[in-house]
C-alpha positions, 0 to 999 in steps of 0.5 A: 527423522530429520533435524529441525532446521532441515524441516524448516528448509523443506517448509520454505521449499514446500511453500514456494512449490505450492505457490508455483502450482497455483495453491492460494497463499493463505492455504499454502502458509497454513498447510506447510505450517501444520505439516512441517510443524507437526513433523518437527515437534508434534502435538506441541504445535496444537497446544501453543497455537490457540493462545497465539491466535487468541493473542492476535484476534484480541488485539485492540489495535486491529479495531483501526483496520475496519474503521479506516477501511470503512472511511475509505469505502464510504468515500469511494461508494458515494462517488465523491472521487469522481467530482474530486478527479474532475476538479484536480484535472481542471486545476492542473490540466493547462500544463504539459503533462498537467493531466498526468500530474493531476492524476498523481495528486488525486492518487495522493489525496485518495491514498490519504482518504481511502488507501484502497488500491483496487478502488483508486485504480478502478476509479482512475481507469474508468474516469481517465484512461479513455479520456487520456487516450482520446486526447493523445496520451500514450496508452502504455504511459497512461496505464502505468501512470494510473496503476502507480498513482493508485498504489500511493495509498500503500505508503501515504498514511493512514496505510494498512501496511503501516498498521500491520508493521506497527504490530510486527515491529512493536512500534507506535502507529503514530510514529510510523504514520509520521515517518511515512509522510516524507517517503510518500511525498517523495515518491509522488514528487518523483512521479511528478518530476518525471511526468513534467520532464516527459511533457516538456521533452515529448509534449505529444505523449502528455498533451495539456487539457484543451483550452476550450475545455478548460474555459468551460468552467469559470474561475469562480465556479472552479474556486467554489468546486474546490471549496466544496469537493477538495477541502472536505476530504483534506480536512478529514485527512488532516483531522484524522492524521493530525490527531494521531501524529499529535498524540491527541487520539489513539489510532483506533479513536482517530479511525472512528473519527474518520469513519464518522467524518466520511459519513458526514461528508457524504451526507453534506454532499447529498450522496448518502443513502441506505444502499450506500451504507449497506454496500460500504458495510459489506465491503468493509466486512469482506476486506477486514475478514480477508486480512484477519484470515491471512493474519491468523494463518500466518501465525501457524507458519511463523510458530512452526518456523521458529519452533524448527529453529528457522531463525538461526538459519536466517542468522547464519545466512546474514552472517555470511554476507559481506559488507555488514549492515548495508548488504544485509538491508539490501539483501532483505529488500531484494527478497521482499521485492522478489516475493512481491512478484508472487504474493501480496503485501500482507503475506510478505509482511507476516512471513518475510519481515519477522524473519529479518527484522530482529537480525537487522535491528541487532546490527544497529539499523533504525527500526522506523527507517527499516519500516519505511524502506520495507513499505516503500519497497512493497509498493512494487508488489502491486505493479510487478507481473505476473500477480501485480493486482493493480495491473489486473484491476486496470485491465478489468476496466480498460478500453478494448484498445488497451492491451495487457502488454501496454499495461505491463510496459507502462509500469516499468518506468514507475517501478524504476522510479520506486527503486530511485525513491528507495535509494534516496530514502536509503541514502537520506534516512532523515526523509523518514525520521525528521518528522517523528523527531520533530514532534517528539515521537 
């Protein structure tokens, strides 16, 4: 028999070995949790686990997840995103790099309405990548742009990451939504500045929309399409997020408003059908079931690791780090970044984050600021190979001439820009904290 902490170390090692040999993450965390938990403290694990699982599945806050997912999937399935992208492209297309800037703005708006990375990346890939390449945009840069823009919904509220972190960190969802506005806009702004700079320095890489194509749509017609296509989703976002941040409605209530609002927008746009509703319901059920399944299995891992005194190992590790709180924060962010190469944000949130948070908070770090650093850092997990899901989504719909090497090369500058935004947020915490303080959260 080993000491409990030895089992905790073997548990971590076993988890990474199973990942490396290709075992699904959900199966890996449950297997090592059950095996080493049982070896460490026997049947007590099975006595404690039911109450832990019941506490998770009965949480009222989880109702917001399927409702927000339904809102996003309904807007995606109704194909309203196609019209939205076309309008934004015409609005921004006359500037060097304008089409690329329009794609970033589309990613911001889609992130605020759908928040579903796969849907946004696939939509952008199908509608814009062939056109961008045909107009002379560099394939790698265009691919990286689409992948990065499609992942903005992971920090721009209402983000599912923020809902999960609110439960893990015992913080208000409204507080995290308010805090995420600044970092989300910061990241989008960094992307836009980079694209405008590239368009100015090397216009052949990001040429403007041809004038004859811009002239095909009159100013009057474009203004009408803005009113019809752009304003309804913006109104939906403002009403949903405004009601949460303003304290008018709870997240679950606001999410239900968003779900109903998405249906109304679809009806008004004459895109509603029973087939669309059925497809939306099925996709919502699938996404929600996957998230809740991983969430429940992560409880097995967490319960076993804590029972084996694994937290004291983490504490000892942080105590030996030089530099105090600052080094500890960057050490945690580095681990989260590396984990993003291999596992998804849900597993990172429920495995790594709870191990580090108590220690960092005890060191005096602001929990809301930490949540924003973690969320911004998790953006990279969608772009880093070999398991960056945005890369696979885009490759699945990319034209034959776009190689996987182009996509991998294209995301490198955007990962660097995410790192830059992370450093700026670290140096200037008020980017995240000003809005929650301003509204009294």
